N, C-alpha and C positions, 0 to 999 in steps of 0.2 A: 502494499500499498504506499502510495506516494505520501511525504511528510513535507512536501514542498512549503516554504514560506515565502512568499511575495517581498522581494527587498525593493524597498522604496527608495531608492539609490539618491546620492546627491546630483546626479546626473537628470533625473527625473524631476527632481525639485528644482535645479537651475531652470528647465524647461518651463515649469510652470509659473516661477517668479518672471520669466521674460515674457510669458503672454499675459501676465496680470499686468507688468508695467506696459508693455504695447498697449493694453485695452486702457489703462489710464492715461496715456498719450494721446490714443484717438478719440478718447472722451473729451479731452481738454481742447484739442483741435476742432472737434467736431463741434462743441459748444461755442468756441469762438467764432467759427464760420458762421454757426447759426444766429449768433447776437450781432454779427455785422452784416447779415445779409445774403451769405455765400452758400457755397454748399447746395444750390439747389432750393434754398429757401425761397417759398413764393410769397410775396406779400400782396398779391391781387387776389386774395381768397374769394371777394366778392363775386368777380367772373367766373370762378369754378364753381360757386354755389349756385350761381343762376344757371350755369349748366346742367347741375344736378336738378334743379328743380324744373327745368324743361323735360328732361329726360324723364322723370318720374311718371308724367302724364296723367296724373291724377289731380292737379290742383291742390295738391298738400302742402307744395312748397312755395306758394306764392310770396310769401313774405321772407324775403331772402336777405333784406337790407338791414337787418337788426332791429325792424319794426316789430317787436314781439307783444307790444302792449295794447295795440287797437283790439277792441270788443266787438267788431262788428261781423265776426263769423262764430259759430259755435264753437265750442271749447275744444270737442273734439279735432277739428280743423286746425285749431290752435297748436294743439299737441303734436300733429304731424307736420305741421310749418316748422315747429321748433325742430324737430327732428331732421326734417329733409334740409333745412336751409343751414344748420348749424351743427351738423354731424352728430347728430344724437346726444345733443345738448353740450357739444365740446365747446361752442362757443360761447356759453352762458357762464359767468362768474357771478359772486354774490352781488346783489343788488340788480341781477338781470341784464347787465350791459353786455353789448357785444364787444368781443375780445380777441384778439389776434395772438394765439400763444407764442409763447417764445421759446429759448433755448432751455430756461430753466423747467418750465413743465414739459419738455420733450425729454428730458433728462428724468425725470420724476416717472414720466410713461415709461420709459426704456426698464427704469428699476423695477417697477410693478410687473412689465411683461416677463423678467427674466425670474422675480420673485415667482409667479404663479408656474412658470415652466420649469424651473428646477426642482420646484417642490413637488411637481408631478412626478420627475424623473426618480425622486428619492422614494416616494409614496409607491410608484410602480414595481421598484424594486422590492420593496417589503410585501406587494400584493404578488408578485410573481412567487417568493419566496414561501408564502403563506398558502398559496393554492396548490404548490406540489406537495406540501404535507395533507392539505384538506383532501387532494384528489389520489392520495396515497402513490404518488409518482415514484418511481426509482430512476428512470432515463437521466434525469437531470442533478443527481447527487455530486457528480464532480465538479457542479457549478453553481452550486447553491451559496457559496460564500460572496460570489460576485455581486448578486441582488442585495444580498444581506448587508453588504458593506455599501451600497448605495443609498440604503435608509439612513446612514448615518448623518446624512445632512438634514433630515428632518427638523431637528432640534434649530440648528442655525436660521434654517428657511423659517420656522415659526417665529423666531425672534426679528428677523428682518421684515417679514411681512406685519407683524404687529408694529413696529416702529415705523415703517413706512406709510403704514393708514394713520398711526396716531399724529404724526407730523405732516403729511401732505395730502390728506384725504380731498380737500377741497379741491386739489389741482386734478384728481383722477374721477372722484364721483361727483354728479351733478347734484343728486340727491341730499348730498351732506349740507346743502346751503340754506340756511333758517328761513329767508324771506319765503320760500316756497311753500310753507306751511302757514303762512299769515292768511288766515281767512279775510278776503275783502281787499287784501294788498294788490299794489301793482303786479307782483310777480307769483302771486299763488297759483300753484298748479295742482288741479283737482286729481289728477291721476297719480301725481307722486305722494300727495298728501292721503291717498287713498292706501297706499303701500307702509304707510309712518310705522305702524305696528311691527310690520317685519323688520325693519331697522333700529327702531328706538324704543319697543316695550322694556320696562313699564314708563319711561318717561315720554314726554311729549315730542312730536315730531319737529327736527330743528335744533333739537338739544345734543346729548351725547348718545350716540347709536348704542345701547347698551347690549341688546340682544344680536347685533352684528357683532360686535367684539367678543361677546360672550362666546359666539358659536365659534370664532376664530380659536379662542384659547382652549376651549373643550375640545376640539377637533385635533388641534395640533397635541394637546397633553394626553389625549387617548393614544394617537399613533406613536407618541413618544415613549409612553408607558410599555405600550405591546411589543415595540421596537426592542426595548431594552430587556423586556422579559423572553422574546425569541431569541435574541443574542446570548443573554445568559444560558439559558437550556440548551444552545447548540454548544457552547462553551463547556458545560457540565458534561455533555455527551461525549466529548473529545475526552475529557478527563477521566470519567469513570466508566462509560461505556454502557452495555446495557438496552433494552428496549422503553424502559420507563420514559426516558427522556422524549424519544420520539412521539410517544403517545400524549405527552404533556404539550410538546410544540403542535401535535395536530389538533390538540383542543384549544389551544391559545391562537392557531392560526384560522379557525372557523370563527372565534370570537373577532379576530382582526377584520376578517371577510364582512362578516356581517354589519360591524359598523362603518366600514369603507363603503359598504354601497349605499348606504345612507350618506355619509360625510361627503363623499366624493362629488355628489351631485349637487348637494347644497352649496359646497364650496364653489362648484362652478358657477351656481347662481350668485353668490355673493360676491366674488372676487372678478367674475368677468360679466356675465349677463346684466348685472345691477348697472355696469358704466353705461350702457345703452337702455337707461331706466323706464324709456316709454315703450321697449320693445321685449317680447318675450318669445321664447320658443320652448314647446314641451318636450323638444329632442335635445335640449342644449346640454343636460347633465350626460347624457349618453358621447355626444359629440366632443364634449371636452375630455372626458374619460378614454374614447377611441384614440383621441390625438396624444394624449399621456402615455397610453398603452403602448401603440405601436412606437414612438419614440423611445421609451423605456426598454423593450424588447429589442431594439437596435442597439442600444448601448450595451446591454447585456453580451449581445450576440458580438458586437465589435471589440470589447474588453476580451472576451473568451477568445476570438481569434489571435489579437495582439499578443496575449499571455501565454497562447499555445507557441506563436512564432517566435517570443521571446525565451522559450525553454522551458515554460512551464505547462502545466497540466498535460502529462506526456500521455495520461490515459483516455484523454479526450480523442474521440474517433470522428472520421467523417460522418459517420451516422448520427452523433449528437449535434454536431453542425447544421447537419439537414434539417433535425427537429427544429432548431433555432431558426435556419431559413425558412421553414414552412410558416412558423407563427409569424415572423417578420412579413412574408410574403401575405398571409391569409388576411393579417390584421391591416395591412396597408389598404386591402380591397375593404374589408369591415369598415374603416375610417371612410373610404370614398362613398360605401355605401349610406352611411349615415349623413355625410356632406351632401349627396345627391338628394336624399329624402328629404331632408330638410329645406333644401332649395327649391325643389320640384314642389312640395306642398303650399311654400310660400309664394311660387311665382305661378302656381295654378291659382290659387285664391285671388290674386291680385289686389290684396286689400293694402292700402296706403301705410297704415301704421305697422305693418309687417313687412311689406316690400322694401321699405325705405331702408332696412339694414342693409339689403343688397345694392340698392342705389348707390348708397355711399360708396361700396367696395367695387361695385363691378363696371359703374360708368362714370366713376371719378378718375379725372386722368393723373391723380395723386397714387391712387389705390388700385386701379386696374392692372397695370404690369404686376404688381404683388398678387393680385388675385389670380391670375394664369400661372405666374410661376409656383404659387403654392399647390396649383393641381398639378402641375408638371413634375415638381420634385417628390410630391406625396403619394401619386398615383402613378402616373403614365411610367416615371423612369423606374421605379421598385417592380412595377409588374412586368417592364420589360425585359429587364435586368436577371430577375430571379424567377421568370415562368419555368425555365426548363429544371430537372431534376439536378444535373451535373452543376449547374451554378449556385444551387444552394448547399453544395459540398465543397466548392472550390473557396479559398480564403480571399482572393482578390475580387470576386464579384461579391461577396458578402462583405468586405470592407467597403468597397464602392458605393453599395446600395445601402449599408447602412450611416455610412459618413452623410450621404445625400438625405436620408430619413431625418438624421436627428438635425441637421439644419434645416430641413425643410418643415418640420413642425414646430421650432422656433419661429419661424417666418408665420406659419397658421396661428400662432397666440399672438404675435406683433400685428395680424390682420383682425384679431378679435378682439384686441385691446385700444390700438390707435385711431381709427376712425370717430371711435365713440367719445375718446379723450382729448384730441388733439383737432379733430375736424379737418378743414382745408388747410390748417398749418402743419399737419404731420409731413413727415418726410422720411426717406430712408437714407442712412449714409454712415460716416463715420462714428458719429454718437452711438448709432445703435449697434455697430459692430464693437466700439470699444465696450461698452457695458455688456456685450455678449461674453468677450474675452474676460473681463474681470470676473463676471459670475462663474462662467465655466472654469476657469483655473483654481478658483477657491473652492469650487464643488469637487474638481476631480483630486484637489489635494485632500481633501476630508475623506473622500472615498476610498483613495489608495493608503491614506495613512491607515484607514480602518482594516483595508485588506491585508496590509502587513502587520497586523498584530496578532494574527493566528494563522494555522495551517489553512493552504489553498483549500484544500479538500478535506472534508469531516473525516475524522479518523475512525471513528466508531459507528456510523450511520448503518443500521441495520439494511438498507439497500445496495449497499456498496456492490454487492456480487451482482445484483441486476444491472446496475449501471453499467459493470464491466463487460457484460454479453448482451448488451444493447445492439440490436441490429435492423435496420431497415431497408 
């Protein structure tokens, strides 16, 4: 039995440090260019807004010049106009004034995108680990420590998420502005006020969002506790052997899966969907999970291949890689199915308050290129690369496909968040790349450090023999 321990060498740490510093430099340069009007920043947002309004074709976006206070239309049309005219509330600040978003709001938005994305990768690591025990799977025994190490990011992610929301919530979430809840006020929003309890219970709308923050704290707390329990049991199994720890991990895994089933969907509503507060989709929890899951599977697969190429995981064969490749291939298609189902239902119904979500992304010259890149990177490319049996068993194809998917689903989260936060002030450039490098290098540092703290392969797992003889 292999007793390999991953060597988190100085060379790897140096590369991560270079990536982190490069990210900081790119972020600073991007912020400076953005603040001076460079790097593709467009300050003629009204022109693009007008184009969006005309393209919608429902008359819902007639008020695109910041005129949000006229009372000559019914309230439902006002809500649609707010959405279509200002990127789902992105152009509204406290006081309801139209505002061109700048470099600071853009950096905050990038931080939130990466918070949500890397939290998802960490959670999927724990989800993958747990589902192997719940399903009594043996084939994956050799690689279980990889997804478990990914979950080490959950605690740092929770701290970053909470701090970002506490200090910058007004820059991300339109519903946090208190004047939206003042009945009879110029900026009172009946639709948002109707959702006040979901955010603020037991306090009044526009005060401190107790219920929202409580959900965040409870979810992260539960995830961290269950992760630590599973990690502790896995280490005890290494030390003491026997089957009792496997059964304990199975019970704990089932508990995590039940909690995750509820918390992952609610987290998607809270952290992403509520940014476009006038819009909702009953499929959105599944959509975010699908994006998280395929990106997490791609990372697990990529780490497995790279570790094997570096001389580790000697007993992992092409059969194990084939299974990982099939998971990545299948759930890329699953993500596309969810994406298309959501798009088709909204497109077919053609209701302004629903279709505006795609109008902002599909018909905007700011986001339309990203919209199509998202589909290419997350469906067409992995589908064509991994469709054959041999491709799922060869390192080169797996590496290429997984790298594209990991980057592609980060772009997917960028597209979920940015139009609702930045509106037509959004852009894609050095700021986004720099923030991604900062978060990515920090994430990998935590994950690889955790991976090096114990044997790469569980030493006393009761299904090691099954994994050894796995063949497909």
